C-alpha positions in Angstrom: 0.0 0.0 0.0 1.2 3.5 -0.9 1.8 6.1 1.8 -0.4 9.1 2.2 -0.7 12.3 4.1 -3.1 12.0 7.0 -6.5 13.6 6.4 -10.2 12.7 6.7 -10.2 11.4 3.1 -7.2 9.2 3.8 -8.8 7.8 7.0 -12.1 7.2 5.1 -10.1 5.4 2.4 -8.4 3.3 5.1 -11.8 2.4 6.6 -13.1 1.4 3.2 -10.1 -0.8 2.5 -10.3 -2.4 6.0 -14.1 -2.8 5.9 -14.6 -0.5 8.9 -17.7 1.6 9.4 -17.4 5.4 10.0 -19.7 8.3 10.4 -18.9 11.6 8.7 -20.1 14.9 10.2 -19.9 17.3 7.4 -20.9 20.3 9.6 -18.0 19.7 12.0 -15.7 18.2 9.4 -15.0 15.2 11.6 -15.2 11.4 11.5 -16.3 9.0 14.2 -15.2 5.4 14.0 -17.9 3.3 15.8 -16.8 0.5 18.0 -18.5 -2.4 19.7 -21.7 -1.9 21.6 -21.1 0.2 24.7 -17.7 1.4 23.6 -17.2 5.1 22.8 -16.3 5.8 19.2 -12.9 7.0 18.1 -13.2 10.7 17.1 -11.1 11.9 14.2 -10.6 15.7 14.4 -8.5 17.4 11.7 -6.7 20.6 12.7 -5.6 21.9 9.3 -4.5 25.3 10.5 -2.0 23.5 12.8 -1.1 20.9 10.2 -2.2 18.2 12.7 -4.9 15.6 13.2 -6.2 14.2 16.5 -7.6 10.7 17.2 -9.5 10.7 20.5 -11.7 8.5 22.7 -14.0 10.4 25.1 -14.9 8.2 28.1 -18.6 7.5 28.4 -19.2 9.4 31.6 -19.1 13.0 32.8 -16.7 13.9 35.6 -18.5 15.6 38.4 -17.1 19.0 39.2 -16.2 18.0 42.8 -14.0 15.2 41.3 -12.1 17.4 38.9 -9.0 17.7 41.1 -8.7 13.9 41.7 -9.2 13.1 38.0 -6.7 15.8 37.0 -4.2 14.2 39.4 -4.9 10.8 38.0 -4.5 12.1 34.4 -1.1 13.7 35.4 0.0 10.3 36.8 -1.2 8.5 33.6 0.5 11.1 31.3 3.8 10.9 33.2 4.4 7.4 32.1 2.6 7.3 28.8 4.4 6.1 25.7 2.2 8.2 23.4 -0.7 10.5 23.7 -2.3 12.3 26.7 -5.3 12.2 29.0 -7.3 15.5 29.0 -10.1 16.7 31.3 -12.3 19.3 29.7 -13.4 21.2 32.8 -16.2 23.0 30.9 -18.0 19.9 29.9 -16.6 17.3 32.4 -15.4 15.2 29.5 -12.3 13.0 30.0 -10.6 11.8 26.9 -7.4 10.2 25.6 -6.0 11.7 22.5 -3.1 11.3 20.2 -2.3 14.2 17.9 -0.3 13.6 14.8 1.5 15.9 12.4 0.2 16.0 8.9 2.7 18.3 7.2 5.6 16.5 5.5 4.7 13.2 7.1 3.4 10.2 5.2 1.5 7.3 6.8 0.4 3.9 5.5 -2.4 1.5 6.6 -0.1 -0.3 9.0 1.1 2.9 10.8 -2.5 4.3 11.0 -3.7 1.0 12.5 -0.8 1.2 15.0 -1.9 4.6 16.2 -5.6 3.6 16.4 -4.6 0.6 18.4 -2.6 2.8 20.9 -5.7 5.1 21.3 -8.1 2.2 21.8 -5.8 0.1 23.9 -4.8 2.9 26.3 -8.4 4.2 26.7 -9.7 0.7 27.3 -7.0 -0.2 29.9 -7.5 2.9 32.0 -11.2 3.6 31.5 -12.3 1.6 34.6 -9.7 3.2 36.9 -10.7 6.7 35.7 -14.4 5.7 36.3 -13.5 4.6 39.8 -11.7 7.9 40.5 -14.3 10.1 38.9 -17.6 8.4 39.8 -16.9 6.1 42.6 -14.7 8.5 44.6 -11.5 6.5 44.5 -8.0 7.8 45.0 -6.2 9.2 42.0 -3.5 6.6 42.7 -5.8 3.8 41.3 -4.4 4.8 37.9 -1.0 3.5 38.9 -2.2 -0.1 39.3 -4.3 0.1 36.1 -1.2 1.3 34.1 0.6 -2.0 34.7 -1.6 -3.3 31.9 0.0 -0.9 29.4 3.1 -2.3 27.6 5.4 -0.4 25.3 4.7 -0.8 21.6 6.7 -3.4 19.7 
């Protein structure tokens, strides 16, 4: 397979070749890659003015305002030992998400490299979702994230 610059059209083509469904929001200029029942979709958000593209999974619960500090501390712990990507808490909406932002200028991708990045996004969000839920909703300590991170292994 030839290499390509990362764009919505390139990701749509990859989905078509791989037989994956996707939803296109023309108004927002974004894609959503649906996953199994109950799993949040992968959001594909181009940032052409920055020459970047973000792949993100928003966890399927809102963080209550009184848990923002604990979740922010948990995200800091998670980010300090991440191999790729970052956890972000949107304090305006209470959304917690994992994202990987990739350069699109002068960088070429192929189907295998795109699949790798998507696997990182899905795998990381899946492994840590329960611990973040326990911190955000169940009132657990931010340190719960340390135990959950033991399930993350370096790529390769």
